[in-house]
MIDO-376302 format. One record per residue (C-alpha): z, x, y. Coordinates in steps of 0.1 Angstrom, whole numbers, plus 5000, padded with zeros to 4 digits. Each point is the difference from the previous one (the first is absolute). Layout:
ZXY/...
This chain:
651431431119/499250264983/498450175025/502749915026/502250184979/497750324996/499449995043/504249985001/500150284973/502449794978/499150024963/499149674984/499349924965/498549635006/499349774966/498149695005/501049664973/498049695000/496650085011/498549704989/497449915025/497250025010/498850304987/503050194986/498250304980/498450105033/503750085020/501150144966/497550274993/499750115039/503850025008/501050064964/503449855007/499949674978/502149984973/500549694978/502749744994/499149734982/503449755012/498350095037/496549984990/500449664985/502249855034/496650175020/497849834977/501749675001/499849985040/496850125002/498649704974/502149755020/498950145036/498449665013/502349724977/503350154994/502449874974/502250254990/504049964998/502350295012/501650054967/496750134983/499350225025/503850125002/500050094965/496250195002/501550235029/503550044983/498550184970/497750185022/503150185018/501150064961/496950234997/499750405010/498149975033/502449785018/503150164986/498750345012/499149825034/502450105030/497749765026/497749724992/497149875024/498749704993/497249845008/498749634993/500749714992/503349945020/501349774974/499950284973/501550285026/502449765012/501449944963/499950374988/502250085035/502549784984/500150194966/500550385012/502150175023/497450265010/498550015034/497349785006/497049995024/498249664999/496850045011/498249685009/496449935006/499249734985/501449655012/503849994998/500149694973/496750114985/500049904962/503249835005/500649624983/500749805030/503449864988/501150375003/498450105033/502849995025/502450184977/497850265000/500249975039/503550035000/500150294974/497350205022/501949965030/503650104985/498050304985/499050105039/503749935009/502450074980/499850394992/497650215018/500650314974/499849774971/496849845007/497149935031/497249804998/496850155019/496749865011/496750064996/498649875037/501649905029/498449664995/502250004965/503550125021/499449725021/499349754976/503550134976/501949965031/499049665005/500349874965/503450184995/501350065035/500150374997/497650275006/499050254975/498950355009/496250045004/498050234982/496250085012/498650144965/498050325007/498650064967/500750385001/499350024961/496449935010/499350275023/502350314982/499950174967/499749964971/499049615001/497850035030/499050215031/498450025035/496549845006/497450194984/496749774998/497450064976/497150125026/497550034972/500549674991/501549795026/501849694991/501549725020/502549794980/500149625011/503049804993/500949674978/498149745015/500349734968/504149925010/499149865034/496149945001/499849814965/497049914989/497850165033/501650354993/496949964976/497949915026/501250285019/499250274973/496449844998/499550025036/500750374997/497850084973/496949805016/501050215035/501250364987/496450174994/499049875033/503150115020/501450304978/496750164998/498350245009/502450075028/503350054978/500550124963/503149754998/500949774971/501949665004/502950034974/501649604993/503650044986/500749754970/496449924995/498250074967/495850025011/497150214991/500250335023/496950045022/499550275022/501549905028/502349714984/502950064971/503049794989/503650184986/502249764981/501950274981/503150165017/499850355013/502450225018/500750155036/498050354991/496749744998/501149805031/500150265020/496550074990/498649725015/498350035037/501649655011/501349734992/499749655012/502849814994/500849634999/503349865003/500549744977/504150044995/502950165019/501150174972/496950214993/500850395002/496250094999/499450035038/503250255002/499050184976/496750065015/501350025032/502350284983/497350204984/497950005032/496949804989/498449855030/500949614998/497949685012/501449685004/499649665011/500249915038/503649835006/497949635002/498950064965/503250134988/501249675010/497449804984/500650174967/503949914998/499649655014/497449934973/501750174973/502949785007/498749655005/497150054970/501650244976/503750064980/498750374999/501650235024/501850025033/502849924980/502650145022/499049715026/499749714977/502049715006/501649964964/501150375004/501450065034/500849615014/503350024982/502950145017/504049985002/501349755026/500950215028/504049945011/499949955035/503749965007/500950354986/498950355021/496950144993/499350355000/497750245020/498150074971/499449634986/499249885038/496449935015/498149854968/496949835015/500249664972/496549945013/498150094973/496149924999/500649844962/503549885005/500449614998/496449975000/
């Protein structure tokens, strides 16, 4: 948001609240826009703790959010961008008259008890139709824009992330590979490969010397892994910034969730990216949905199958028409 406003030559002072997941210290140190609000932080932590089995009551969250609105950062705000979970954003929308953008990258009803999901969808539909100058919903991708349209009957604005922050100072910069010590960043594998990730790592370790030496000086660096480093293989488990990301010679990206920004960040910086072919990507998605409860939350039935009923005897606007209900996970 800051980068977009800068490009439009509009002054913006951003304050970020509720950075509780997954590496809040990294975002705060890098962008230096975070501040603390005990009530809002507590509301976010509550939803993070109940992400998979939510049992919260609206009164509990409403009390925390109302208290947060009385603190200095929110009293000084002129516009609010609420990112997720949508349940929190929906409740916050009802407590303030400030203009608000609701940004959806997580399932609409994620981290929401089953008994409240249809009520949440009703409210989010009204958010989109009541007063566009007061609030609007934007979606991370075309996939999610169509999913919101199917669930609420209204199509939101679709906004593809460009990750401008990764390629521009002071937080990042353009591609500048370390030519003296070239490294290839290998994306996370444990989420989709599970125990086989260790086998792939051992396979790379066994053949790296023969494949990479002596014709190259490349070193494979596995993201999210702690291993004993060698001349050809290393791991990196600590969070790192975009100034370091731009130094990798290339990246190997395994898509294990729809909402991951690593691909767009590598692309924005200009790092060459190697990805699996379409058949392998489809296999990764299928096996994760069948055998794990991790990743691809936007496509899982528990978050995407629920939808408002369609009133067929009422006229449908052009923005609501043409939704393909034949989703591969719906009703299967």
